[in-house]
N, C-alpha and C positions, 0 to 999 in steps of 0.2 A: 567078314560081312558080305552078304550077297550084293553084287554090284548092280544087278538088274533093278531091284526095288529102289536102290539109291539113285540110279539114273532116271527112273520114272519120277521119283520125288523131285529131283532137281529140275527136270523138264516141266513138271506141273508148277513148281515154284516160279519158274521163268514166265510161264503162260499167265499165271495168276497175277504176277507183278505187272505184266503188260496190260492185262485187262483192267487192273486198278488204275493204272496210268491213264488209259483211254477213258475210263469212267470219270475221273477228275476233269479231263478235257471236256467231255460232254456236259458235265454238271455246270461248269462255269459258262459254257456256251448257252445252256438253257437260261441261266440268270440274265445274260445279255438280252436274249429274246424276250424274257418276261418283262424286263424293265422297259424295253422298247414298245412292246404291245400295250403295256399298261399305260404308258405316257400318251400313246395315240388314242386309247379308249377313254381315258379320264383326264387328260391334259398334263402338260409338263408343269411340275411344281415340286417344291421342297417336301411338301406333305406327301405327294404321290411317291417320290423316291423313298422317303422314310417308311411309308406304308409297305411298299414292295420289299424293302430290306427286312422290315420287322416280320412280315408274313413268311418270307423265305427262311430266315434264321429261326423264327418261332416254330415253323413246321419241322425243321431239322432237329430242333430241341425236343419236340414232342416225340418224333419218330425214334430218336436215340433212347429216350427214357422208356417208352412203351415196349419197344422190341427188346431192350436190355432186360427188362423185368420178365417179359414173356419167355425168352429162351433160357432164362435162369431156371424156370420151373419145369422145363421139358428137356429131354435128351435130344440134342441136335447133332446127329452124326454126319450130316451133309450140309455144312454151312455154305460151301461154295454154290450149291444148288439153290439155297435160300437167297444168296446174294444175286444169283442169276435171275431168279424170279422177280426180285425187286427191280433189277435193271430193265427187264422187259416191260414191267408195269410203268416205270418212269418214261420209257420210250413211247409206249402207247398213249400215255396221258398227253404227250406233246402234240398228238394229232388233233386234240380238242382245243388247242390254244387259239387259233385264228377264229373259228366259229364262236368260241366262248367269249373272247374279247369283243367280237362284233356284237354279240348279244348284250354284253355289258354296256357298250357304247350306246346302243339303242335304248336300253332301260335307263341309262344315266340321264338322258334328255328328259324322259318322262318323270323321273324322280325330281330333277331340278325344277321342272315346271309345275309339278303338282304337290310335291312334299319336300321343299327345299331344306327344312329342318333336319331331315333324315339323310341328307346327301352323304355326309361323312360316314355314317353307319353303313349306308349302302356300299360305299367304296370298300370299306373294310371287309364286309361279308362277301362281296363279289370277287375281290382279289383272293381272299382265302379259299373260296370255292374253286377257282380256276387253278391256282398253283399250290393249294394246300396239300393235295394228295402226293404229287411228285416230291415236294420238299420233305414231307414226312417220310417217304420212302428213302430219300437221300440220307436223312438223319439215321434211318434204321440200319444203314449199311455199316456204320461205325462199330457197334458192338459185334456185328457179324464178322468184321475184320479181325477182331480178337480171336474168335473161334477158328477162323481160317488160318491165322498165324500159328495157333497152337497145333492144329492138325497137320499143317505143312511145314512145321519146324522153322518158322521165320519169326520176324518181330512185327508187332502191330505198329511200332514207330516207323519201320521201313515202309509198310503199306500206306500208312497215313502220309508219309513224305512223298511217295510216288503219286498218290492221289492229288497232293498239292502241286507237285510238278506238272501234272496233267492240267490242273486248273490254270496255271501260269500260261501253258501253251494255248489253252482254250481262249483266254482273254485276248491273245494276239491274233490267233487264226480266225476267230469269229469276226473280228473287226476288219482284218486285212484279206481274208480269203473267203470264208463261208458266205457272209452277207454280200460282199461286193460282187462275187462271181456267181453266186447261186440264188441271190435274193433271199428275203426273209422266209418265204414259203419253201424254197429249195433247201435252205439251211435247216429248217425244221425236219424235212424228210431225211436229210443226211444224218442229223443228230439222232433222230428216232431210230434209224437203221443201225447206228453205232451201238445204241443201248440194247437193241434186240440181239445183235450179233454177240455182244458181251454176255448177255443172258444165256443164249444158246450154248456158247462155248463153255460157260461156267457150269451149266447143267450136265454137259457131256463129260466134263472133268470128274465131277462127283459120281456120275453114273458108273464109272469104272471100278468103284469100290474103294475101300479105305487102304491107304498105304501101310505096309507091314510095320508093326510096332518095333520090329527089330532094327529098323532104320533110325539112327539117332544122329542128329546134327545139332550140336550145341549152339545156342545163340548167346551173344554177350548179354549178361544179365547180372545186375547187382541190386540187391534189395535197397529201396529208399529208406532213409532214416527219418523221413517226414511222418508226422502223425496224419490221420485222416483229415482233421481240421485244417492243418497246414496245407495239405494237398488241395483241398477245396478252395482255400484262400488264394493259393498260387494260381490255380487254374482260372478262377474268377478274375483276378487282377490282370493276368496276362491277356485274357480275352478282351476285357474292358480296354486295356491299354493299347492293344494292337489296332482296334477299330477307331478308338478316339484319336490315336496318333495319325492313322491313315487320313481321317477327316481333316485334322489340323494341318498336316504337312501338304496334303493335296491342294489346299487353298493356295499355298505358295507356288506349287508346281503349275497349277492352272494359270496363275498370273504370268508365269515365265513362259509356258508352252502355248498359251492361249487355249480357250476352252473347246478345242476340237475333240471329236470322238476318238480320234487316233491317240491323242495325248492321254486320255483317261485309260485306254486299253494298255498303253505302254507303262503308265505309272502302276496300274494294278498288277501287271505282269512282273514288274520288278519286286513288288512286295511279296507276291506269291512265290516267286523264285527263292527269295530269302527264307520264307517259311518252309519251303520244301527242302532246302539245304539244311535248315535247322533240324527238321525231323530225321533227315538221313544221317546226320552226324551225332544225333542224340545217343544212340546205343554205343557209339565209339567213345564218346566223352564219359558215359556212365561206366564203361569197362575200364577206364583209366582212373576211376574213383574221384572224378571231379565233383566239386560241391555245387549243387543246384542253386543254393543261396548265393554263392559267389557269382555264378553265371547271371542270375537275376540282377544282382547289384551292378554288375558290369553293363547289363542292358540299360538300366536307368541312367548310369553315368554317360554311356554312349549317346543316349537320347538327348541329354543336356548339352553335350559337346557338339553334336551334329546340328542342332537347331539353328545356331547362328549362321551356319553354312546354308541350310535350307532357306533361311530368310533372304539370302543373297543370290538365289538361283537366277533371278532376272539379270544379274550382273554378268554372268559368264555362260549362260545357256543360249545357243544360237536359235533364232526363230525362223530364219529363212535359209534356203539352200537351193542350189541348182538341181541337186539330186535328192528328192524326198526320202528315198530309202536310207541314205546315209544320215539324213537329218533325224529320222526316227531311231536309227541305231544309236546315234549320238545321245538322244534323249534317254534312251533305255540305259545305256552304259553309265551316264552321269547319275541318273536316279539310283541305280543299283549300287554304284560305287559309294555314294554318299550315305544312303539309308540301309545298305545291306547288313552292316555289322550290328547296329542296334536291333533291327528286325530279326536277324538270325538269333541273337542272344535271347530276344523276347520269345521267339518261336520254339525254343528248345523244351520249355517246361511241359507243355501238354503231351507230346509224344513220350517224353521221359517218364511222366507219371502214369500214362496209359500202359506203358510197358511193365510197370510194377504190379499191375492188377492181373487177376486170373478169373474174375467174375464178370460176365456180361452186364450184370446190373451196375457194377462200378464203372465199367467202360461207358455205358450209356449215361450214367449220372454225371460223370466228369465231362464228357463231351457236351452234354446239355447245359451244364453250368458255364462252360467256356463259351458256348454259342449264345446263351442268354446274356452273359456279360458283354459279349461283342455288340449285341443290339443296344444295350444300355450305353455302352461306350460311344457308339456312333451317334445315337440320338442326343445324348447329353452334350457331346462335343459340339454338334451342329446347332442345337437349339438353346443351349444354356451357356457353355463355356466360351465358344467363339464370340457370341454377341457381348458377353460380359468382360472377357479377358483379351480377346484377340488370339490369333493362332500361335504366336510365340509363347505367350504365357500359358496357353492350354498345353502346349508341348512340355513346358517346364513342369507343370502340375503332374502330367503323366510320368515324366522322368523321376520326380520326387517320390511319387507313389510306388513306382517299381523298385527304386533303391530301398525304400522303406520295407517293402515286402522281402527283398533279398536280405536285409538286415534282420528281419523278423525270423526267418528260417535258418539263418546262419548261426553256427555254433562257434564258441571261442571268443573271449573278450578282445584279444589282440586283433583278430580278423574283423570283428564288429567295429572296433575303434578305427581301423584302417579304412574300412568301407565308409563309415560315417564321415571321416576326414576327406576322402576322395569325393564323396557326394557333395559336400559343402563346397569344395574347390571347383567341381564341375558346374555347380549352380552359379557360383561367383563368376566364372568365365562366361557362362551363358548370359548373365545379366550385364556384365561389362561390355560384351561384344554384341549386345542387341542392336539391330540396325535401325530401330525406330519405325518399323512398318506400321502404318496407320496413325502415327503421331507426327513424325518429322519427315517421312518419305512415303511414297506410294510406289508399288511395283508396276511400273509402266514405262514405256519408252516415250518420253516427252520431248526429246531432242534438245534439251537445255541442261545447264549445270544444275544438279540436284539442290544446290544451295539457293537457287532462285525459285524453288518450288515451295509453296506453303499449303498445307492441308487445311482446308476450311471445315470439312466435315467428313467423317469416315465411319463406316458401319460394316461389321462382319456378321453375316446372317447365315442361316442354315443352307442356303443355296448359293450365295455369292458374296463378294466383298464390293461395296460401293463407296466411292470417294469423290468428293468435290475438291479440286485442287486449283490453286492460283499460281500462275507464272508471273512473278512480281514485276519485273522490268517491262514486260510486254502487256501488262494489265489484261492477261488472258485467263479465262477460267475453263476448266474441262471437267466433264463427268467421266470417271474411270470405273469400269465394271470388270472385275477379275483381270486387271492388267490391260484391258483394251480401252483406248480412248474413244468413247462413243461419239462425242461432239465437243466443240469448243465455242466460246464467244469471246470477242475482243472488244474491250472498251477504250474509247479515246475521247476524253472530255465528257460531254453529255451524250455521245453517240455510242451505240453498241452494234458492232458488226457481227452478224449472225452467219451460221453455216447456210448459205443460200439454197443449196439443194434441198435442205430440210424445209425451208419456207415453201419451195415449189411443190413438195410432197403434200402440202396443205392447200396451196392456191390452185394448182392445176386441175385436180379432179372437180373442184367446185366451179372453176371457170368454164369447164367443158360440159357441165350439166345445165340443162335449160332452166331448172327451177329447184335447186336443192334445199330441202327443209331439214332432213334428219341425216346426221353424219356420224361416222365411227372412226376413231383413230386407234389402231392397235400398236402398242409400244410407245410409251410417253417420252422417254429420254429426258431431255431438258425442257421439253414442252414447246419447242420452236415450231414444229409441224402443227401441233394442236392449236397454237395461237394464230398461225397463219390461216388455218382453216376457219377458226372462229371469226377472224376479221372479214371473212367472206359472208358472214351474217346468216348462219343456219338457225333454225328455230331450236333445235336440240343438238347437243354434241356429247356422245358417250366416248370416254377414253379408257381403254383397257390396258393394263400392264400386269405382268406376272408378279412383280415385286412391289409391295406396299411402300418400301423405303424410297423407291424412285420418286414417288409423289412427294415424299417428305423433303427431297432435295430441291424441289422446284423453286422455293423462295431464294435460293442462292444464285439463280440465273435470271437477271433482269430482262433478258431477251424474250422470255415467255409472257412478260407484261401481266403477271399474276392471273394467268388464264384459269387457274383452278377456282378463283373467287367468283367467276361468272356464274350466275344462277342457272344458265342454260347447260352448264357442264355437269356430267355425272361420271365421276371416276369409279372404275371397277377394278378390283384386284383379282385377276384370274388369268389363266392361259387364254390367249386370244382365240385360238381355234376352238377350244372347249366352250368359250363364251358364245361364239356364233352358233354352235350347235344347240346350246341350252336357252338362248335368249328369246327365241320366237319373236324376233323383231325384224323389220325390213328397213333398209337404209338407202338413201339416194346416193350417198358417197361413202366408200370405205377406203381408207388409206393406211398403209402399214410400212413401218421401217424397223424391222426386228434387228437383232444382232447379225453379224455376217453369216451368210448361208452355210458355211462349212462348220460353224460352231455347233457344239452338242445340242441336240434338240431342235435345231432350226430347220432341218429338212421338212418337219411337219408344217411349216409356214410357207413352203415353196413347192409343195407337192401338188399333183393334179387333184387329189382328193380334197385338199384344202381349198383350192380355187373353186371346186364344185360346191363346197359348202358356202363359200363366199357368194357365188352366183345365186344360190338359193336365198341368200339374205339381202339381195339387192332388189330394189323396185324395178319395174319394167324397163325404165331407161336409166338405171343406175350406172355409176362410174366407179371403177376401182383403180387404185394407184399402188404399184409395187416397186420398192427400191431395188435397183440393180447395180450393186457396187462393183464395177468393172475391176477396180484396183485391188479387190480383196478375194477374187476368185480367178481360176484359170479361164482361158478363152473358151474351153469346152464347157465348163460349168456355166459361164455367162450365157452361152448359146442355149444350153439345156434349160435354164430358167426361162428364157424367152420362148422357147418351143412349148414348154409346159404351160406357161401363161396363155399362149394363143390357142392351145388345144381346147381350152375352156372358154376363152374370150376371143373368138376369131376376129372380132372387130377391135383390133389393138394397134397402138402406136408406141414408138419409142421416142421419148423426149430426153435430150441430153443437156444438162446444165452447162451453159457456155463458160462458166468460171471454173468449176471443178471437174468437168467432163464426167460427172456421175450420171448414170442412167436412171430413168424413171419409166416403167412400163405402165401404160394406161389402157384400160379396156372398158368397152361399153357392153351392157347386157343386150341391147338391141342391135339391129344391123344398120344403123344410120350410116349412109354412104359417105357423108362428109365429116365423119368423126375425126377430130384432130386438125380440121381446117378452120373451124369456127369456135370462138370462145365467147358464148353469150354472156358469161359473167362479167366481162370487161365493161359492157354497157349497163349491166344491172347494178353493179356495185362500184362506185368511183372511189378508189382508195389508192394510196401510194404503194407500189410494188417495186421489187428490185430491178425489173426490166419493163420496157414498154411493149406495146402490142406487136410491133414488128419483130423484135427479138424473140418474143414468146412463140410466135408462129414459125419463125425461122429455125427455132431449136427443136421442132418436131423432125427428128432425123429420119425415122423410118415410118412409113405408113404400114397398112396391113400386109402388103406383099413384101415389103422390106423386112418386117419382123419375121415373116415366114422364111425368107431366104436366110436370115441370120440364124433362126432356130434350126435350120437344116444341118448346121454344124454340131448340134448337140442331140441329146436324147431326152425323152420325157421323164421327169422326176416323179416317182410314186412313193407311197408308203412302203411298198413291197421291195423296191430296189434300193431305197435309201441312198440315192445317187450322190447327194451332197454330203451326207454324213459318213457313209462307208464306201463311196464310189472308188472303183479301182484306179482312177486317175486322180484321186483326191490328194492334195498336198497343201501345205501352208504357203500362201502367197500373199504377202502384204508389203506394199511399198507406197510411199507418198512421193516417190521420185517422178517428176513431170515427164521424163523421157519414157518411163514405163507406161504412163497413161497415154502418151502420144502413140506408142506402139499399138496399144489397144484401139485407139481412135483410127489409126491407119488401117487396121484390120476391118473395122466397121466401114471405113470409106471404100475399101476394096469391094466389099459386098454391095455397097450402094452403087458403085460404078459397074457392077455386073461381073466382077472377076470370079472365076470358078474356084480358085484356091487363094484367097487373099492372104 
């Protein structure tokens, strides 16, 4: 055999595999960008996330079917060149993302104000137009992979696995490298460049001509014993199960890790790595005459056995660390260690069956079925099964389904009996060792014996898990969202002690305005802020929260004094930023207390662009209040929030709650020189408040110059740099330790006293 053609073939194989790896990396990076830009343009919501997922997977499904049928009818001698053209087009389409989503945001306001009934239809069409073309092209690459594998004597399973490995890398590097160090616009340019380079190199490879047919390198190949119907069932069920399981398990991971952007990237990377390993070992298992039915059955059994461990992630996963890098590594290793086996077993089927095909039409059909099923799995898990069953039972259902399919395609009575017995045993173990999440315990650090915690109400929804819990001996109630304790109230006799800084989020901006009539509260929580603001007697009060179920939890907290029953109140279920763009209303007071700044999606409520929207929605002498939780962010992030706020509201002050040391930034739209020195509302409205006039005035810690000095230690947060969500210094920092708060307070005191480096 001529060594030269063989060496050329091996070289080309290596280059192609590298290109496919990088292609997967860029594809996942694009999905991160799409989701981010979509949420900024249309608002953060479970509906928006589901829409972006559906359009992404739907486009890939269409591309796979159409191109699979197209190249079946034509002779395709240069599949790598076709693949390269697709990659170039994907890259070029990325250049239209930012202007495209800017246009969507502009049109979204017009649609909501003039044709609100068509808003959802507009969202579907607009997202489909912007990301439809690249997703179709991404799906089109799968059947082309099959032709590339045949021409260059490799396996489609190997190429599929490398593409998935690349996706795992993309989920991490996009979150930890591209966006933090390059910004969103810079990341788009780099990813576009990668796609174009992949395309050019691919075209050059095929331009050299076809490798000699005399070169033969056998690939491991064993014909499947499955019928076409069985193949379709297996591919559908595994696609459905993978995404349904991801949604269900991620709910527990989110509670354990907290809802940071970093945690989502780490969890996704662990899943994708498992699927990549599955695709890589699929040809090896097939060459050893393993039974696919047996592998599927073991996947279902593993899902059932692992779920009780996933339920208890909050017991053994660390949330804080002196070194964030090691914390993230810890999260990844634990996630992969626990979920790797079931996900790997689950991920073997698709590449296994793809490798049995020789027709682009079949490759396209199978991939499309798997992708379509994945969309169904994700949506049904989030919108149907989680609310009805909870995440544990949803995972059981998926496990039972997968075992059943393994049983369905397995041959031999003895094997079937053994699998059925093991499946029943695994389900029994899962049921016996269920931890009672949502019924007898909540995944959150409450600092007390779990036996002293009683769940009053719990709800699993498509976007998060919300629970009202009661700490029995202390007569304390808390609202827990995805494992994070948002607020508490403590009852003693007929008295209810409230989280005082939340009261001041309502009182302060009203007291600082000369005559407030119309007010807006963004993020309801337990309603303490809204009630405090209501007690200052506005004519109207709009309350906006992204989750309808939060309003439903209000009756369980007496501290809000049934604020939602007041006829002046208008509750609105919507993303707060999107609401202010769409509402076409002006307010005298806007106050907001969203989830912690570093949580996923929260950068949008602390960015310069958000404050500019808020300023446009304020009356001429309007006042805005922004929560600044020193204890939940790094010193750098706290300073960055202050700097960003003052860049839009130069006339700003920092007020610090004397009890909790929590900060509240207040800004005035006008340039009143004595802002923060006078509180006209104290004379206008005589009511009982937690502190008297002297304490209120004394707690104004920084005036305008002090806020400026403080902000000098940070940078401006924008939609483009995503500093709080993807910032290069971002880490999980949470402590209720008073010493930690005192350290922060000493830092602020140093600034106040003029120290250059406090």
